[in-house]
C-alpha positions, 0 to 999 in steps of 0.5 A: 928192389932199390938201386943206387944210380951213381953219376961219376964225376968229370973234370968239369964237375971237379972244377966246380962248373955248374950245369947249364940252364938247358941241362937243368930243365931237361934233368928237372923234367926227367926227375918229374917223370921218375917221381910220377912213376914212383921210381925216384926215392931220392936224388942229389948232385954233390959238390966237388971233392975239394969241399969234401973229406974222407975218413980212413979207418985202420983198426981203432984209428981214424985219419981225416983226409981233406979233398980234393981227391986225385982220381976223377974217374973214382969220384961221385958227382951225384946220385939217385935212389930208385925203387924198381921191379928189376935191374932191367927196369933201372937200365931202361929208365937210365937210358932215358936220362939226359947226359948229366955231364958235358962230355962222355959220362959213366953212370953206375947202377948198384942194387941196395941191400935190404934187411932181409938179405942179412937174415941167413947170417943172424942167429941171436935175438939181438941180431933179429931185433936189429933187423926188425928195427931196420924193417920198421924204419924202411916201412915208416919211410915208405908211408 
């Protein structure tokens, strides 16, 4: 199963403060362990929301909203995408992680949908073709 590991933003990350060298080294070692174990598929830190935009969808209308965004606790500062056997395995890996923020921090784990999860809802040839294309894409990405 794949899980998205979501690192919540902090006042410091939203202020654009960069992590110190010690944290960068610790995180580098941690990421190395994840890669060697075949767990880490992707992972990145994100710029502050002041450099971001949101697009609000309302029917056919689209509205662009410039950052920064007010609710720090609702923002994402970084992420990993992991391949694990279970959510329990993901929790065990996360417990080994250095604290990614200077103070208290929350990191959220969410299971990623797979193409197979949508199969019961598909009844048309077009829908099956879309799912097969998604599976082929995932298989190609694994190689």
